[in-house]
C-alpha positions in Angstrom: 63.2 32.0 31.4 61.3 30.0 33.2 59.6 33.3 34.8 58.4 34.2 31.3 57.0 30.7 30.4 55.2 31.0 33.6 53.7 34.3 33.3 52.9 33.6 29.3 51.0 30.0 30.9 49.0 32.2 33.3 48.3 34.7 30.9 46.9 32.0 28.8 44.9 30.1 31.2 43.3 33.8 32.3 42.4 34.4 28.9 40.9 30.8 28.5 39.1 31.7 31.9 38.0 35.4 30.7 36.9 33.6 27.4 34.4 31.3 29.4 33.2 33.8 31.4 32.4 36.4 29.0 31.1 34.0 25.8 29.6 31.3 25.0 28.9 28.9 22.2 25.4 28.7 20.3 24.9 25.4 18.0 23.1 25.3 14.8 20.1 22.5 16.4 20.0 24.2 19.7 18.2 28.0 20.8 19.4 30.1 23.5 17.9 32.3 26.2 20.4 34.8 27.8 18.5 36.5 31.1 20.0 39.5 32.9 19.5 39.2 36.5 16.7 36.5 35.9 14.8 38.5 33.4 14.6 38.1 29.4 13.1 39.3 26.5 12.4 38.5 23.1 15.9 40.1 22.2 17.4 37.9 25.0 16.2 34.7 22.5 19.4 33.4 20.4 19.2 31.6 17.2 15.2 31.0 17.3 15.1 30.8 13.3 18.9 28.9 12.8 20.8 31.7 11.5 23.0 32.9 15.2 25.1 29.9 15.5 28.4 30.6 16.7 30.3 32.5 19.1 28.1 34.9 21.3 29.2 37.9 24.1 28.1 37.7 27.7 28.2 39.1 31.2 29.6 36.2 33.7 27.2 35.0 36.3 25.1 36.3 38.3 24.6 38.9 35.7 24.0 36.8 32.9 22.8 33.3 32.7 22.8 31.3 29.3 19.9 28.8 29.1 20.1 26.0 26.1 16.9 24.4 24.8 16.7 21.9 21.5 15.3 23.5 18.1 14.8 20.2 16.6 11.5 18.2 16.4 10.3 15.7 19.5 8.4 12.7 19.4 6.3 11.8 22.2 4.2 8.8 22.5 1.2 8.0 24.9 0.0 5.0 26.2 -2.4 2.1 25.2 -5.4 3.4 27.0 -9.0 2.3 26.6 -11.3 4.6 24.5 -15.5 4.3 23.6 -16.5 4.9 20.7 -20.1 6.7 19.5 -21.7 3.4 18.8 -20.7 2.4 22.8 -18.2 0.1 21.1 -14.9 -0.1 23.6 -11.2 0.0 21.7 -7.6 0.6 22.9 -5.7 3.4 21.3 -2.5 4.8 21.4 -1.5 8.2 20.2 1.6 10.2 19.5 2.5 13.9 18.7 5.3 15.5 17.4 6.4 18.9 18.6 8.9 21.6 19.1 9.5 24.6 20.9 8.1 27.1 19.2 8.8 30.4 21.4 11.8 29.9 23.9 10.6 33.0 26.1 7.5 31.4 27.2 8.7 27.4 27.3 11.1 29.2 29.6 8.7 30.9 31.5 6.3 27.7 31.7 8.8 24.9 31.9 12.1 24.0 33.5 12.6 21.4 31.5 11.4 18.9 28.6 10.7 16.2 30.7 8.0 18.5 32.5 6.9 19.7 28.9 6.3 16.1 28.2 4.5 15.2 31.4 2.2 18.4 30.3 1.7 17.4 27.0 0.7 13.8 27.5 -2.1 15.1 29.9 -3.1 17.0 26.7 -2.6 14.4 24.4 -4.9 12.0 27.0 -7.6 14.7 26.8 -7.0 14.8 22.9 -8.2 11.2 22.3 -11.4 11.7 23.8 -12.1 13.0 19.8 -12.4 9.4 19.0 -15.6 9.4 20.9 -17.2 11.2 18.1 -16.4 8.0 16.1 -18.2 4.5 15.1 -16.2 1.4 15.5 -16.5 0.8 11.8 -15.0 4.2 10.9 -12.0 3.3 13.0 -11.9 -0.6 12.2 -13.0 -1.9 8.9 -11.9 -4.1 6.0 -13.5 -1.9 3.6 -11.1 1.2 3.1 -14.0 3.5 1.7 -15.7 3.1 5.4 -12.4 4.0 7.2 -12.2 7.6 8.4 -8.9 7.5 9.9 -7.9 10.9 7.8 -11.1 12.9 9.8 -9.7 11.1 12.9 -6.3 13.0 13.1 -7.5 16.2 11.7 -9.8 15.9 14.9 -7.0 15.3 17.5 -4.9 17.6 15.6 -6.9 20.7 16.1 -8.0 19.7 19.6 -4.8 19.7 20.3 -4.3 22.9 19.1 -6.8 24.7 20.5 -5.9 23.6 23.8 -2.2 24.8 23.4 -3.6 27.8 22.5 -5.3 28.1 25.9 -2.3 27.7 27.4 0.8 30.0 26.0 3.1 27.6 26.5 5.8 28.5 23.6 5.0 24.8 22.4 4.1 24.1 18.9 2.4 20.3 18.1 3.4 19.7 14.3 1.7 16.6 13.8 -0.4 14.0 16.0 -2.4 11.1 14.9 -3.0 7.9 15.8 -0.2 5.0 16.0 -2.2 1.7 17.1 -6.0 0.8 17.4 -6.7 -2.8 19.4 -9.2 -4.6 20.6 -9.9 -5.6 24.1 -9.5 -9.1 24.4 -13.2 -10.1 24.8 -13.8 -8.2 21.9 -11.2 -9.7 19.8 -12.4 -13.1 20.3 -16.3 -12.0 19.2 -14.5 -10.5 16.0 -12.5 -13.5 15.2 -16.1 -15.6 15.6 -17.8 -13.1 13.3 -15.1 -13.2 11.1 -14.7 -17.2 10.8 -18.4 -17.3 10.4 -18.3 -15.0 7.5 -15.6 -16.9 6.3 -17.5 -20.1 6.4 -20.6 -18.5 5.1 -18.7 -17.6 2.0 -16.9 -20.9 1.6 -20.0 -22.4 1.5 -21.3 -20.1 -0.8 -18.3 -21.2 -3.2 -18.9 -24.8 -2.8 -22.8 -24.6 -3.9 -22.1 -22.0 -6.5 -19.0 -24.7 -7.6 -21.6 -27.6 -7.1 -24.2 -25.6 -9.5 -21.5 -25.0 -12.5 -20.3 -28.3 -12.2 -23.9 -30.0 -12.0 -24.6 -27.4 -15.3 -21.4 -28.4 -17.2 -22.0 -32.2 -16.6 -25.6 -31.6 -17.7 -24.7 -29.8 -20.7 -22.2 -32.3 -20.9 -24.8 -35.1 -21.0 -27.0 -33.4 -23.4 -24.2 -32.9 -26.0 -23.5 -36.3 -25.8 -26.8 -37.8 -26.7 -26.8 -35.4 -29.5 -23.9 -36.7 -31.1 -24.7 -40.4 -30.3 -28.2 -39.2 -31.7 -26.7 -37.8 -35.1 -24.2 -40.8 -35.4 -27.0 -43.4 -35.3 -29.2 -41.6 -37.8 -25.6 -41.7 -39.8 -25.2 -45.0 -39.5 -28.4 -46.1 -40.1 -28.3 -44.2 -43.4 -25.1 -46.1 -43.8 -26.5 -49.0 -43.1 -29.7 -48.8 -45.1 -27.6 -47.7 -48.1 -25.6 -50.6 -48.0 -29.1 -53.1 -47.7 -30.0 -50.9 -50.8 -27.1 -51.7 -53.0 -26.9 -55.4 -51.4 -30.4 -56.0 -52.4 -29.7 -54.3 -55.7 -26.7 -56.4 -56.3 -28.3 -60.1 -55.1 -31.0 -59.3 -57.1 -28.9 -59.1 -60.5 -27.0 -62.4 -59.2 -29.9 -63.9 -58.9 -30.6 -63.3 -62.3 -27.8 -65.2 -63.6 -25.9 -66.6 -60.8 -23.3 -68.4 -62.9 -22.1 -65.3 -64.7 -22.2 -63.6 -61.6 -20.0 -66.3 -60.6 -17.6 -66.0 -63.5 -17.2 -62.1 -62.3 -16.4 -62.4 -58.9 -13.6 -64.9 -60.1 -12.4 -62.6 -62.4 -12.5 -60.0 -59.7 -10.4 -62.0 -57.3 -8.3 -63.1 -60.0 -7.4 -59.3 -60.8 -6.7 -58.7 -57.0 -4.4 -61.4 -56.9 -2.3 -60.6 -60.1 -2.5 -57.1 -59.6 1.5 -57.0 -58.7 4.0 -59.1 -59.7 3.6 -62.3 -57.9 4.6 -65.7 -58.5 2.1 -68.3 -57.6 2.6 -71.8 -57.4 -1.0 -73.3 -57.0 -3.4 -76.2 -58.3 -5.4 -74.8 -61.5 -8.3 -76.7 -60.2 -8.9 -74.5 -57.1 -11.0 -71.2 -57.3 -10.9 -68.5 -59.1 -7.4 -69.5 -60.7 -9.6 -72.7 -62.4 -10.0 -70.1 -64.9 -6.8 -70.1 -66.4 -7.3 -73.4 -68.0 -10.3 -72.2 -70.2 
């Protein structure tokens, strides 16, 4: 019984060992290049389009060798470097590129690893940033979006990189490239901030001047309205005063014609006002105008 178990275990281990020698697994996110005695053709590329993932057969080493490569996109960032613009200004730019392995066979012939490929791309990336010199400083950094030409910068960088890679036939495809950061040197930054401060001060002074002019205009208009209102009220008051004086003069003229009768009427008027409501008075009948009640 023990002998049978040992034989079975040995067969399983042998099968596993032979499976390791004669098969290999391809993941969905990788492409495999199988070389035969160190040589490979396009038919040696497995899973380039992502439709051949799974278990595959091969001859053991040294007949065939399996090289694995990542099918996913990679992001490569360059370091910050000074670049001169078209108008002789200096900016500090940082670019990035998104790349992937487009031709695994050419990539394998050109590079030993992804790190070596990235070193190659970094050199191309630095050379590509020279396209910034075709644009002025205001076209790269500007408060007015209408004056910016960043889209054209991106297109110029992208076209330059693709043209450069096409000359080398390295199996790499750059799917995107752009400027990630644009900075100013310290001395230029101080100068820009100084100009910005002066500009803001001019704006503030203009705003204060405009505000002062508007305030003066409002004050002058208010004073003018005030003078017109005062003049109008003075005219109305004079008219009312003149009417009152005329009525008083007429009244005094009538009063002077018969002073006793006028005094009698005034007493009657005062008495009527006093007795207008149900009121009880205890007064001396000799006091005016109640002396009329004795008559």
